[in-house]
N, C-alpha and C positions, 0 to 999 in steps of 0.2 A: 669527185672520182677520186681528185689528187689528195683530200684530207684523208680519205679512207683507205688509200694505196699507203701515206706516211703513218697511219696509226696501226697499220696492222706489221709494218715494218717494224715499228717500237716493239708493239707487243711481241711480235716475235723474237725480238733481242731479249726481251725480260725475260721472254718463256726460256730460253734456252741457257739463261743464267740461274734462275731460279731451278731447273732441272739438273743443272750442273752442281749446286749448292746440296740439292737433297741426294744426288747420288755420291756426293763424297762425304756425307752423313753416314751411307752404309756400304762405304767402300771396304773396310777391312775386312768384313766377315762374309764376302760374297766371292764368288768365281772370277777366275780369270777374265773370262767373256767380258762379266758387268765391269771389271775395271778396263778395259780396251775400251769398251761404249762409255766408261766416265771421261775417259781420255779424249774419245772423241769430242765429248759435249763440252769440255774446257776448251780443248782449240778452235771448235766453230764460236763458242761464245766470245775467246780473243779476235777471233778474225771478224765477227759480227759488230762487236763493239768498235774495235780500230776502224771498221768501215764507216759504222754509223758516224764516228768523230771525224774522219775525212769528210764526208758528205756533208758536215756541216763548215768544214773548212775550205772544200774546194767542189766545183762541181765535176771533178772528174777523179773517179776511184775504179774503174771498170779491171785494173789489172788486179785488183784483189779478189775478182771472181775467178781467176786463173790459181791465185793460192789457196781458195776454198776447194775448188776442185780435186786439185791435187793431196791437201790435207784430208780431207772426204773421203776419197778412194782407199787411200792408204789404211786409214783406220777401220773401214768398215770393211774392208777386205781382211786385215786380222780378223777383226770380231766375226765375221762370217765362217772363215778359215777355223777359229776355234768351236764355232757351233757346230758345222758341215763334217769338220774334219778332215776336209781334202784340202791334201798337202799342195794339189796342183793349182789352187789359189793363189799358192805364193809365187809361183812361176807366171802364173796369168799377170800378176800386178808388179811383177819386175819387167815384164815385158812391153807393158802399156807404160810404165814410167819411163823407159827407154826411149818409146815411142814418142812422149810429150815432150821429151828432152830434146830428141831431135829435134821435133816442130819449132820448139823455141828458139833452138840452136840456127835451126835454118832459116827463119824468120823472125828475130827478135820483136819486130812490132806487133807479133801476136800475141804478145805478152801484154799488150795496151789495151787490148781490146775482148769481145768475146771469143773464145775460142770454141767455136761451132762444133768441131769435130770432137775436142777434147772434151766436153760435155757430154756429148751423145754417146761416146764411147767407154767414159767413166761412169756417167750415171747407169747407162743401159747393161752396164755388166752388174754394177748392185741391184740393180731391179730384177737381173736372173738369178743373183745369189738370193735373194729374197724368195723368188719362186721356188728355188729347190729346197729353203728351208722350211716352207709353207709342206711342201710333198715329203722332206722327211718329220715333218711333226707328224703328219696324219698316219705316217707309217711305224714310227716309233711312241706313238701318244704323248711326245712332249708337249709342255705347257708353257716353258719359261721362254720369255722374251716375244713370244706372239704377236703382243700388242707392240712392241717395239717394230718387230718384223713387218705389221700391216702399216704402221705410221712410215716407214721407209719405203714399203709397196708403194702407197699410194702418192707420197711425196716425188718418188723419182720417175713415177708417170707423169704428173704434171709439170715436174721440173724440167726433165727430157723435154717435152713435147714444147714448152713454152721457153727455156733458156737455150736449148739447142739451134733454135731460129735467130738467137741474141744480133747476130748483125743484119740480117733482113729485118727483124723488129726495129732496130735502131734507125733503119733508111725510111724517111718520113715521108719519100715519095710513094713508097710502096704500101705505106700503113698512116692512117691516122692518129696523132698522138693521144686520142680518146682509148682509142683501141689497146694502143703500147699499153697505156695506162691499166684498163682492164685486164690484160695478160698477167702485168707483174704485180698486179692487185689479187689476181687469184693465185698465182704462184705464192704469196705471202699468206694467203688465207690456207694455203697446203700445209704449207709450213708451221702453221701454228695448229692444226689439226694432227701432225706429226708431232711437235711438241706436248701437245694434250696425251696423245697415246702414249707417249714416252713416261709422263708422268703417272698415269693410270697404271700402266706397270709396274714402274715403283711403289705405287700407293698398294698394290694388289700382292706384289710378291716378295719385294726388296726391302721397305721400309722397317720391318719388325729383326731383330738378330734371331736367328733359329734358337730353338731352346737346346741343351746340350740332352745327347740321347744317355737314354738310362741304361745300365748296365746289368 
């Protein structure tokens, strides 16, 4: 199980870096929402590579999970703000960031472990935004970003359920190391599914430069 976990982890890092390169190839001729999602991929790539390097150098890098959830929440909130055109998402995002800041100021040691409340809150909201976009797509018959949205939907369900219980998961008095590895392996598997759907979206809708409209 450990070998599968490590393999899927490395595959996930490779996948997000590869998608980042592909999205930047199509960066100039696509929409603002596409550009925001490209910046999301770039930021997550940097975090994932940094986390991987740290894992090779030290056994402790849980603090990177806090960087991850904050960056992810900011950029995906901006992404869904563009897709849904709901200004309220910006205000919700600001309130959540103030709440997270209050958490870390009140308890600085929280930054050094899994922030279960922070994960559940940020990823739960992103999951809710993806549901809203599914509804919007049905009513307005929109097709762009549907595969990406499906990937976000699936990954946020799995990641929220698994990682929101992070501090419980790391208590080996309550869960065996085998079950712990199984949960994290499942999380890595869903992350790769997410990245495959991101690639499918790029290949289907964004890889080719649109032809100029005829007058």
